C-alpha positions in Angstrom: 202.8 207.5 16.6 205.4 209.6 18.1 205.9 208.7 21.8 206.8 212.4 22.5 203.5 213.7 21.2 201.7 211.0 22.9 203.2 212.0 26.4 202.4 215.6 25.6 198.8 214.8 24.9 198.5 212.8 28.2 200.0 215.6 30.1 197.6 218.1 28.5 194.7 215.8 29.2 195.7 215.4 32.9 196.2 219.1 33.3 192.8 219.7 31.8 191.2 217.3 34.1 193.0 218.8 37.1 192.0 222.2 36.0 188.4 221.2 35.5 188.3 219.8 38.9 189.7 223.0 40.4 187.3 225.0 38.5 184.4 222.9 39.6 185.6 223.2 43.2 185.8 227.0 42.9 182.3 227.1 41.4 180.9 225.0 44.3 182.5 227.3 46.7 181.2 230.4 44.9 177.7 229.0 44.9 177.9 228.1 48.5 179.1 231.7 49.3 176.2 233.1 47.1 173.7 230.9 48.8 175.0 231.9 52.3 174.7 235.7 51.3 171.2 235.2 50.1 170.2 233.4 53.1 171.7 236.1 55.3 170.0 238.8 53.5 166.7 237.0 53.9 167.3 236.6 57.6 168.1 240.3 57.9 165.1 241.3 55.8 162.9 239.0 58.0 164.4 240.6 61.2 163.9 244.2 59.9 160.2 243.2 59.1 159.7 241.8 62.5 161.3 244.9 64.1 159.1 247.1 62.0 155.9 245.1 62.9 156.9 245.3 66.6 157.3 249.1 66.4 154.0 249.3 64.6 152.3 247.1 67.3 153.8 249.2 70.0 152.6 252.4 68.3 149.1 250.9 68.1 149.1 249.8 71.7 150.3 253.4 72.8 147.5 255.0 70.7 144.9 252.6 72.1 145.8 253.3 75.6 145.8 257.1 75.0 
């Protein structure tokens, strides 16, 4: 076995492992950002629903008192 080709193979393997680790880290970051955005949109949606319900309740109370 040629020592040069062995060294090249090890270097390629190490680069691949490092690249895979970097890709895995980027995927974790991407999923964390996606999850945060979904959570934020859920909170905003719930806030809008609460505001709409509050406005509806106020309208009902106003109509009842009239």
